[in-house]
C-alpha positions as CSV (number, residue, x, y, z in Angstrom):
1,X,1.6,14.0,-17.5
2,X,2.3,10.6,-19.1
3,X,-1.3,10.0,-20.3
4,X,-2.3,9.5,-23.9
5,X,-5.4,11.5,-24.8
6,X,-7.9,9.3,-26.6
7,X,-10.3,11.9,-27.8
8,X,-10.3,15.7,-27.9
9,X,-14.0,15.6,-27.0
10,X,-13.0,14.6,-23.5
11,X,-11.8,18.1,-22.9
12,X,-15.4,19.2,-22.9
13,X,-16.7,16.6,-20.5
14,X,-17.1,17.5,-16.7
15,X,-15.3,14.3,-15.9
16,X,-12.1,13.3,-17.6
17,X,-11.6,9.6,-18.4
18,X,-8.4,8.4,-20.0
19,X,-7.5,4.8,-20.9
20,X,-3.9,3.8,-21.5
21,X,-2.9,0.7,-23.3
22,X,0.6,-0.7,-23.6
23,X,1.8,-3.5,-25.8
24,X,4.7,-4.6,-23.6
25,X,4.1,-8.2,-22.5
26,X,7.2,-8.9,-20.5
27,X,6.6,-10.2,-16.9
28,X,6.4,-7.3,-14.5
29,X,7.1,-4.8,-17.3
30,X,3.7,-4.7,-18.9
31,X,1.5,-1.7,-18.2
32,X,-2.0,-3.0,-18.2
33,X,-5.1,-0.8,-18.7
34,X,-5.4,2.1,-16.3
35,X,-8.3,4.3,-15.6
36,X,-7.8,7.9,-14.6
37,X,-10.8,9.9,-13.4
38,X,-10.9,13.5,-12.3
39,X,-12.6,16.8,-12.7
40,X,-11.0,19.3,-15.0
41,X,-10.8,21.8,-12.1
42,X,-8.3,21.0,-9.4
43,X,-9.1,23.9,-7.2
44,X,-9.1,21.7,-4.1
45,X,-5.6,20.4,-4.7
46,X,-6.9,17.0,-5.8
47,X,-8.3,16.0,-2.4
48,X,-11.8,14.9,-3.2
49,X,-12.3,11.2,-2.8
50,X,-12.4,10.3,-6.6
51,X,-10.4,13.2,-8.1
52,X,-7.3,12.4,-10.0
53,X,-6.9,8.8,-8.9
54,X,-5.1,6.2,-11.0
55,X,-7.2,3.1,-10.5
56,X,-6.3,-0.4,-11.5
57,X,-8.4,-1.8,-14.3
58,X,-8.4,-5.3,-15.7
59,X,-10.8,-6.6,-18.3
60,X,-13.1,-3.7,-17.6
61,X,-13.1,-4.2,-13.9
62,X,-12.2,-1.8,-11.1
63,X,-10.6,-4.1,-8.6
64,X,-11.1,-1.6,-5.7
65,X,-14.8,-1.0,-5.9
66,X,-16.8,-3.8,-4.3
67,X,-17.8,-5.3,-0.9
68,X,-16.7,-7.8,1.6
69,X,-18.4,-11.2,1.5
70,X,-18.2,-14.2,3.9
71,X,-15.9,-16.9,2.4
72,X,-15.4,-20.2,4.2
73,X,-12.3,-21.0,2.1
74,X,-10.3,-18.2,3.9
75,X,-7.7,-17.6,5.2
76,X,-4.8,-18.4,2.9
77,X,-2.6,-19.8,5.6
78,X,-2.3,-20.7,9.3
79,X,-0.3,-18.1,11.3
80,X,1.2,-20.9,13.5
81,X,2.9,-22.5,10.5
82,X,4.3,-19.3,8.9
83,X,7.8,-18.5,10.2
84,X,7.9,-14.9,9.0
85,X,5.1,-13.2,11.1
86,X,6.1,-10.6,13.8
87,X,4.3,-10.8,17.1
88,X,2.6,-7.5,16.6
89,X,0.6,-8.9,13.8
90,X,0.0,-12.5,15.2
91,X,-3.4,-11.8,16.8
92,X,-4.3,-15.5,17.3
93,X,-1.0,-16.2,19.1
94,X,-1.8,-13.4,21.5
95,X,-5.3,-14.6,22.3
96,X,-7.8,-13.1,19.9
97,X,-10.8,-15.3,20.6
98,X,-12.9,-14.7,17.5
99,X,-11.9,-16.0,14.1
100,X,-14.7,-14.7,11.9
101,X,-12.5,-11.8,10.8
102,X,-10.4,-14.3,8.9
103,X,-13.4,-15.5,6.8
104,X,-14.0,-12.5,4.5
105,X,-13.0,-12.1,0.8
106,X,-13.1,-8.9,-1.3
107,X,-15.6,-9.1,-4.1
108,X,-15.3,-6.4,-6.8
109,X,-18.5,-5.2,-8.3
110,X,-18.1,-6.6,-11.9
111,X,-15.4,-9.3,-11.8
112,X,-13.8,-12.0,-9.7
113,X,-10.3,-11.7,-8.4
114,X,-8.0,-14.7,-9.3
115,X,-7.3,-16.6,-6.1
116,X,-3.6,-16.3,-5.1
117,X,-1.4,-19.2,-6.0
118,X,2.0,-19.0,-4.4
119,X,3.5,-21.8,-6.5
120,X,2.3,-20.2,-9.7
121,X,3.6,-16.8,-8.5
122,X,7.1,-18.4,-8.0
123,X,7.1,-20.1,-11.4
124,X,5.8,-17.2,-13.3
125,X,8.3,-14.7,-11.8
126,X,11.3,-16.9,-11.4
127,X,14.4,-14.9,-10.9
128,X,12.5,-11.7,-10.1
129,X,13.0,-9.2,-7.3
130,X,10.1,-7.5,-5.5
131,X,10.7,-4.7,-3.0
132,X,8.3,-3.1,-0.6
133,X,9.5,0.4,0.5
134,X,7.9,2.2,3.4
135,X,6.9,2.0,7.0
136,X,5.5,-0.8,9.3
137,X,2.5,-1.1,7.0
138,X,4.9,-2.2,4.2
139,X,6.2,-4.7,6.8
140,X,2.7,-5.9,7.3
141,X,2.2,-6.4,3.5
142,X,5.7,-8.0,3.0
143,X,5.2,-10.5,5.8
144,X,1.7,-11.3,4.4
145,X,3.1,-12.1,0.9
146,X,5.8,-14.2,2.4
147,X,3.2,-16.3,4.3
148,X,1.0,-16.6,1.3
149,X,3.8,-18.0,-0.9
150,X,5.1,-20.2,1.9
151,X,1.7,-21.8,2.4
152,X,1.8,-23.0,-1.2
153,X,5.4,-24.3,-1.0
154,X,5.9,-25.1,2.7
155,X,9.0,-27.3,2.0
156,X,10.8,-24.8,-0.2
157,X,14.2,-23.7,0.9
158,X,14.4,-20.1,1.9
159,X,17.0,-17.6,3.0
160,X,15.6,-15.1,5.4
161,X,17.6,-12.1,6.6
162,X,15.9,-9.4,8.7
163,X,17.8,-6.2,9.3
164,X,17.4,-2.5,9.3
165,X,16.7,-0.9,6.9
166,X,16.9,-3.8,4.4
167,X,15.4,-7.3,4.9
168,X,15.3,-10.1,2.3
169,X,13.5,-13.4,1.8
170,X,14.6,-15.6,-1.0
171,X,12.9,-18.7,-2.3
172,X,16.1,-20.4,-3.4
173,X,14.8,-22.9,-6.0
174,X,13.0,-20.2,-7.9
175,X,15.4,-17.3,-7.4
176,X,12.4,-15.0,-6.3
177,X,13.4,-12.5,-3.6
178,X,11.1,-10.4,-1.6
179,X,12.8,-7.3,-0.2
180,X,11.7,-4.8,2.5
181,X,13.3,-1.4,2.8
182,X,12.1,0.4,5.9
183,X,11.9,4.2,5.5
184,X,8.8,5.6,7.1
185,X,8.8,9.0,5.3
186,X,10.5,7.8,2.0
187,X,12.4,11.1,2.1
188,X,15.5,11.3,4.2
189,X,16.0,12.0,7.9
190,X,19.5,13.3,8.6
191,X,21.4,14.1,11.8
192,X,22.4,17.8,11.9
193,X,23.6,20.1,14.6
194,X,20.0,21.0,15.6
195,X,19.0,17.3,15.8
196,X,17.1,15.0,13.5
197,X,16.0,16.8,10.3
198,X,13.3,15.6,7.9
199,X,14.5,16.7,4.5
200,X,11.5,17.0,2.2
201,X,13.7,17.4,-0.9
202,X,16.0,14.4,-0.6
203,X,15.8,10.6,-1.0
204,X,19.5,9.8,-1.3
205,X,19.5,7.8,1.8
206,X,17.7,4.7,0.3
207,X,17.3,5.3,-3.4
208,X,20.3,3.2,-4.5
209,X,18.7,0.2,-2.8
210,X,15.5,0.7,-4.8
211,X,17.1,0.4,-8.2
212,X,17.1,-2.7,-10.5
213,X,14.0,-4.2,-9.0
214,X,11.3,-5.9,-11.1
215,X,8.5,-4.6,-8.9
216,X,8.5,-1.7,-6.5
217,X,5.7,-1.1,-4.0
218,X,6.0,2.2,-2.1
219,X,4.0,3.3,0.9
220,X,4.1,6.3,3.3
221,X,1.8,8.4,5.5
222,X,1.4,6.6,8.8
223,X,4.4,8.4,10.5
224,X,3.7,11.8,9.0
225,X,0.9,12.4,11.6
226,X,3.0,11.5,14.7
227,X,3.7,14.1,17.2
228,X,5.4,14.4,20.6
229,X,7.7,11.5,21.6
230,X,6.6,9.3,18.7
231,X,7.6,12.0,16.2
232,X,10.6,10.8,14.1
233,X,12.3,14.2,13.6
234,X,13.0,17.5,15.4
235,X,13.0,19.9,12.4
236,X,11.8,19.9,8.8
237,X,14.0,21.2,6.0
238,X,11.8,22.7,3.3
239,X,14.1,24.0,0.6
240,X,16.4,26.6,2.2
241,X,14.0,26.8,5.2
242,X,14.5,24.9,8.5
243,X,11.2,24.9,10.5
244,X,10.1,23.2,13.7
245,X,6.8,22.1,12.1
246,X,4.4,22.7,9.3
247,X,1.0,21.5,8.0
248,X,1.5,17.7,7.8
249,X,-0.5,17.3,4.6
250,X,1.6,20.0,3.0
251,X,4.8,18.3,4.2
252,X,3.6,15.0,2.9
253,X,2.8,16.5,-0.5
254,X,6.3,18.0,-0.8
255,X,8.0,14.8,0.3
256,X,6.0,12.6,-2.0
257,X,6.7,15.0,-4.9
258,X,10.4,14.5,-4.2
259,X,9.8,10.7,-4.5
260,X,7.8,11.2,-7.7
261,X,10.6,13.1,-9.3
262,X,13.1,10.4,-8.3
263,X,10.8,7.7,-10.0
264,X,10.5,9.9,-13.1
265,X,14.2,10.4,-13.4
266,X,15.6,7.0,-12.3
267,X,13.1,4.1,-12.9
268,X,12.8,2.4,-16.3
269,X,9.2,1.5,-16.2
270,X,9.6,-0.8,-19.2
271,X,11.6,-3.1,-16.9
272,X,10.2,-2.2,-13.5
273,X,6.5,-2.1,-12.4
274,X,5.9,0.6,-9.9
275,X,3.0,0.7,-7.4
276,X,2.0,3.0,-4.6
277,X,0.3,1.0,-1.8
278,X,-2.3,3.6,-1.1
279,X,-3.4,5.0,2.3
280,X,-4.0,2.4,5.0
281,X,-6.7,3.8,7.4
282,X,-6.9,3.6,11.2
283,X,-10.0,2.9,13.3
284,X,-9.5,4.8,16.6
285,X,-12.4,7.1,16.1
286,X,-15.8,5.4,15.9
287,X,-17.5,8.5,14.9
288,X,-16.1,7.9,11.4
289,X,-18.5,4.9,11.0
290,X,-21.3,6.3,13.2
291,X,-20.3,4.6,16.4
292,X,-18.8,7.6,18.3
293,X,-18.0,5.7,21.5
294,X,-16.1,2.9,19.9
295,X,-12.8,2.0,18.3
296,X,-11.5,-1.1,16.7
297,X,-11.5,-2.9,20.0
298,X,-14.1,-5.7,20.1
299,X,-15.1,-5.3,16.4
300,X,-15.9,-8.7,14.9
301,X,-17.2,-8.0,11.4
302,X,-16.6,-5.5,8.6
303,X,-18.9,-2.7,7.6
304,X,-21.5,-3.6,4.9
305,X,-21.8,-1.9,1.6
306,X,-19.1,-0.4,-0.6
307,X,-18.5,3.1,0.9
308,X,-17.2,4.4,4.2
309,X,-19.5,6.9,6.1
310,X,-16.8,9.6,6.6
311,X,-15.3,9.3,3.1
312,X,-11.6,9.0,2.2
313,X,-8.9,10.8,4.2
314,X,-7.3,14.0,2.8
315,X,-4.0,12.1,2.5
316,X,-5.5,9.9,-0.2
317,X,-6.1,13.1,-2.2
318,X,-2.5,14.1,-1.8
319,X,-1.4,10.7,-3.2
320,X,-3.8,11.1,-6.2
321,X,-2.5,14.6,-6.9
322,X,1.2,13.5,-6.9
323,X,0.6,10.4,-9.0
324,X,-1.3,12.4,-11.6
325,X,1.7,14.8,-11.9
326,X,4.1,12.1,-12.8
327,X,5.6,11.3,-16.2
328,X,6.2,7.6,-15.6
329,X,3.3,5.2,-15.1
330,X,2.7,4.3,-11.4
331,X,-0.2,2.1,-10.4
332,X,-2.2,3.0,-7.3
333,X,-3.2,0.0,-5.2
334,X,-6.3,1.9,-4.1
335,X,-6.8,-0.1,-0.8
336,X,-8.2,2.8,1.2
337,X,-11.9,2.3,1.0
338,X,-11.8,-1.5,1.2
339,X,-9.6,-1.2,4.2
340,X,-11.8,1.4,5.9
341,X,-14.6,-1.2,5.8
342,X,-12.4,-3.6,7.9
343,X,-12.8,-2.1,11.4
344,X,-12.6,-5.7,12.7
345,X,-9.2,-6.6,11.2
346,X,-6.8,-4.7,13.5
347,X,-4.7,-6.4,16.3
348,X,-6.5,-4.1,18.9
349,X,-5.3,-5.5,22.2
350,X,-3.9,-8.7,20.7
351,X,-0.6,-7.4,19.3
352,X,1.5,-8.6,22.2
353,X,2.6,-5.2,23.5
354,X,-0.2,-4.4,25.9
355,X,-1.6,-1.5,23.9
356,X,-4.5,-1.0,21.5
357,X,-3.4,-1.1,17.9
358,X,-6.0,0.2,15.4
359,X,-3.4,1.1,12.8
360,X,-1.8,-2.2,11.7
361,X,-3.6,-5.4,10.7
362,X,-3.7,-9.0,11.9
363,X,-2.0,-11.8,9.9
364,X,-3.7,-13.7,8.4
365,X,-6.0,-10.9,7.5
366,X,-6.5,-7.8,5.4
367,X,-2.9,-7.4,4.0
368,X,-3.5,-10.8,2.3
369,X,-6.2,-9.1,0.2
370,X,-3.8,-6.2,-0.6
371,X,-1.4,-8.9,-2.0
372,X,-4.1,-10.7,-3.8
373,X,-5.0,-7.4,-5.5
374,X,-1.3,-6.8,-6.3
375,X,-1.2,-10.3,-7.8
376,X,-4.3,-9.5,-9.9
377,X,-2.9,-6.3,-11.1
378,X,0.3,-8.1,-12.2
379,X,-1.5,-11.0,-13.9
380,X,-5.0,-10.0,-15.2
């Protein structure tokens, strides 16, 4: 399982807590302290909200437990001066009238997150390669990090190439490259006689591009729930079986397990830091936060407190179960709860396409916090 048991006495506790320390100090290669919590029984498949999660710890602090506080120093950048934002995330450009959603910072319960410094990031990780792998929420996070760095060094020379599936942004003076590899399911979709087939057992389509990175940030789930015309496949291949559909959580678990085996077999984690972005929530159903007739539209402030009324989604439990089965260390950026509290941070009707988007996030906005937490996890 890749975890070092600290005390045999832990076997007799109802909750299992394991702390892992690594002495490797190289940039991006060091594995800082991790906390793993989970009940000894896994009868529910690891789907309870706290069971089996790898949570990022730094100096005794859980970065992902806290609350949102008003902060007049935010945001990190002005969207009108960042050349990397897609229209679907540029809420101010498309007329969002309120700006208070930009003025919140995440405050962990027992520590302070270091404020992101793009110049320091570039100097510290000179010559490094960072890759985001996943769907449009990976795009959201990639563009956010690009804008955060650009705001610190607005005159830096860059090379920006946006293609499908691989896009790159290089800050030339520093040799730092941010990659984005678009693959909504992580596992392969292939064209066969019957049509588009989602192959739960294969990642050959993109895996070569993921190798030799210094940091990998993976993400998937958003597209696994899509049905009808927005569904990205016609059939699912599950081992030797070809089926029209199956339980989407089961499919996600099998696909993510294929990814986990690839990481275990192909990534040298003494040279590459591996993260999983965590499940990004939606806010289409107001009943989740006790406003049954509402969605993200018109929301102007986050929920108070540190917990979400409806709890974490089952997909977060699938991620926990898979990460805990891995031999190689993978850090979970456990963004789910802190993002659930931000019902105010979606584009809603200000994404430029005429629809209501309660899935993605405005830029500047919540993904900037995801990247600040990534920065903290790499540096604290």
